[in-house]
N, C-alpha and C positions, 0 to 999 in steps of 0.2 A: 102383468104376469111377472112373477118373481124370477130372479136369475136361476135359482135352483130348479124351478119347474121347467123353465126354458131349456136348461141343460139336459134334464131328463127326457124331454120331448125330442131333442136333437139326437140323444143317444138311442132312444127307441127307434127313431127313423133310420139311423145308421144300421142298427141291428136288423131291422126289417129288410133293408136293402141287401145286407150281407146274406141273410137267410134266403133271399130270393135269387141269389146267384145260381145259374143253371148248373146241373150236374156235369162233371167232366165227360168228354166223349173222345173215344179213340177210333181209329179206322185201320182195318187191314189193307195193306197196300202190297199187291202181289208182284211177281217177278218183273213183268214187262214195264209196269208203271214205276217201280222202284229203280230199275236200271235206266229208264228214261230220265229220271231225276238225277241219277249219277252222271249221265252223259251230257245233259243240257241244263244250264242255269235257267233257261226260259221255262222248262218243264217244272222246275222247283217253284218259280214265281207263280206259274199258273196254278199249281197245286196249293200253294199258300193262300192265294186269293179264294180258292174253293173252300179250303179248310176254315178260314176265318169267317166266310159267309155262312157256314153251316155248323159253327160251334165246336169244331174239332180241336182238341187240346193235346192229343197224343197220336203220333203216327207210328204204326207198326210197319217198319221199313224192311223189306226183304233183304236178308244178309247172308246169302249162300250162293252156290254156283248156279249158273243159268246159261244154257247155250254156249258151253265151253269157256265161260268167263267165271271168275271168282274174285271179284275186285276187292273183297275184304282182305284177301291175301296178296293178290298180284298188283293191285293199284289202290291201296287204302286212302290215297289222297282224295279220291272221288268221294268216299264216304265222309272223310273229314270235312270237306267243303260243304257237302249237302247237310250234314248234321249241324255244323256250325251255323249255317243259314237258318235252318229250322229252329234251332235254339234261340237264335237272335230274334226270331219272330215270336218267341214266347211259347213254343211247343216243346213237348217232350218227345223223345224218339226211342222206340224199343226196336230191337233186332227181331225181325220176324223169321222164324226158323221152321221148316217143314214145307214140303213142296210136292205137288203132284208130278211135276217134271222129274224130280229125283226119286219118286216113289218112297218117300220117307216113312210111310206107314210101316214099312219093313223094319225100321230102326228099333222097334220094340222087341224084335226077335233076338235071342242071345247071339246068333251068328252075325248080326248087324250092329250089335251094341257099340262096338268101337267107332262106327260111323256117327252114331248119336253123340258120343263123347267128343269126337273130333269137331263136330259141328258147333257145339257150344264153346269148345276150347278156342276156336278161331275168334269168337267174339271176345272172350276174356283176353286173349293175346292182343287183339286190336285195341281194346280199352286200355290195356297196360302201357301201350306205346303212344296213345293219343293224348292231346291236351284236354283239360277239363271240359271245355265247350265243344269238343269234337267227339266225346264219348257217348255210347248208348246209355240211356237211363235204365233200361230193363230189357228183358227178353220175353217174347211170346212164342210158345211152342205150339204149332198146329200139326200134331201127329195123332192120327185117329185110327185106332186098331180096328174099328168096325168096318173099315174100308177093305180089309184083307179078305180074300176069298174064303178062308177057313173060319171066318168069324162065327157063322151059325153053328158049326160043329165044335169049336174050341173057345167059345166066348170067355169063360172064366180063366182058362189058361192064358189067353191073350191079354186079358186085363191084368193078370198077375205079372206078365211080361212088361206091360206098360208101367206098372208100379216099380218093378225092378229097374227099368231104364230111368225112370224119374228119380229114384233114390240115388242112382249112380251120377246123374247130372247134378243133383243138389250137393252130393259129396264133392264133386269136382269144383263147384262154386266155392265151397268152404275151403278146399285145398288152395285155390287161387286167392282167397281172402278178399274178394271184390264185393263191394256194397252195391249189388245190382239185383233188382227184383226179377224173379223168374216165375212165370205162370203159364199154364196150358189153356188152349181152347178145349173146353169140356162140355160134352152133351148134357143137357138138363136131366135126361133119363137115367144117368148113372146113379142117381139117388134111389132108384128102384132095384138095384142089383147089390146083393150082399156077397162079400168075398172074405175068406180067411187069408190074411197076408201077414207074415212075420209075427205069427202068434196072436193076432187080433182079428176078430170077425166084426166087420162093420160095413156100412155102405161104401161102394167104390168111390163115390163123390167125397166121402169123409176121409178115406185114405188119401185121396188126391189132394184135398185141401190141407191135410196135415203136412204133406210133403212140400208143397210149393208156397210161395209168398202170396200169391193171389190166383184166382181163376177168372178166365173170360168165359162165362157160361154161354154156350150156344143155345140161347133161350128163344129159338126161332118160332115166333108166333106173331100173327098180325093184329092182335088185340091184347089189352092189358088184363081185363077182368074175366072172371069165370073160371071153372075148373080146368080149362085147357088154355089158359092165358099166361101172359108173361109173368104176372105176379105169382100165380099159383105154382108155376113150374120152378120159380126161383126161390120160393119161401124157405124150403129146407136148407138149401145151400147158404142163404143169407143168415138163417138162424145158426147154422154151424159156424159160419164165418164170424159171427158175433162171439161165439164161445171160444173159437180158436184164435181170434185176433187176425183174421185174414180177409182181404178185400175180395169182393165179388162184383164183377162187371157184367152187365146184361148185354149179350150179343143179339143183334137183330139183323135180319136179312132183307136186302133190297133187290136182289137179282131174281130172275124168273125161276119158279119151281113148279113141278107138276102137281105138287100138293099145295093147294092155294093158301091154306092157313099158315104155311111155313114162312111166307115172305110178304112184305108190304108192296111187292111189285105191282099187284093188281089194284092197289089203292093209290091215293095221292100223298104228297108230302104233308099236307095238312092233317090227313088221317094218321100218319105215322107220328107226327108231333103231338097230336092229341093223346094217343095211346102211350107214348113215352112219358108225357107229362103226368098221366095217371099213375104209371108205374113209379115215377120219381116221387110223386106225392105220397105214395104208399110206403116207400123205403127210405125217404130222405132223412129220417131221424135215426136210422140204424147205421152205426159206425162202419159196418162191413160194406155198405153200399158204395161202390167205386165209380158209379156212372154207367155209361153205355159204350159199346163198341159196335161199329157198323161194318157189315160185310157187303161190298168192299169198295175201294175208291173208284175203280173204273165202272163197276156195275151201278153204284150209287149215282155217279154223274150221268150215266146213260138214262137211268130211270128218271132223274130230274129233267134232263133235256127233253125226254119224250113228252113230259107234261107241259112243256112250254111251247111245243110245236103247234102252230095253228091247225085246227081241224078243217077239212074241206067240206 
């Protein structure tokens, strides 16, 4: 075998290995679990072992007040130590903002807009004072207007409020001049709603993708293929992401849901991995594909633990 042929074969092998690298995976980590990690190094190590075992590359770490604590302001050393440890293990860390505890779905309303701005500003202020390895790499906003009681009667108005809030948040990012990616958790069905906003009529999903750096698409289905599957529901957002130069992560659910097809909870880990592999194979050559995000750390663990318990 000639040296040139051998070199080509080695290069091809390396390229094949590189292309076979799994897609990135993020995980939503809610209030109690995030604060546990702030409080106890042992909880961080336990989480790290879990993340590494399940291919998690980015942690969405809750970064707002909970049960009369707001450590990002009152005790930022806890965040610094936790983020530094996670970074040291090779993970990225995004500030997770939005909370049922705080009823942040109200933040889209003009009368609550100041609270939304203050919420992201605290992350910007934290990052400005932290060392490079202690800073958040991004922000994920989980603020869902469809939770509001008046959703059915004022859907378009509330979606316009959401876009107004989003524009204000991104303007604040520009004012601070921080290089930090910000994106929302967005329902896949927003691509079926058209809205006129700031003189442009287009799908709500497209308005949202235009505003933010990325979206974590709540693509909650328990199968990849078919007209009601992960691939179909993400295709429009992925196509627009390619056009706009924005990343799209596919969100999947592992916690129980009364609508069976919404979650993998009634299936096994092998089932979920098979369906995610199918979705990844479909989207892997599209630059907008940013991997997956799993909902959520505690629920995911409980689901997996349930599968390992011996049956009687």
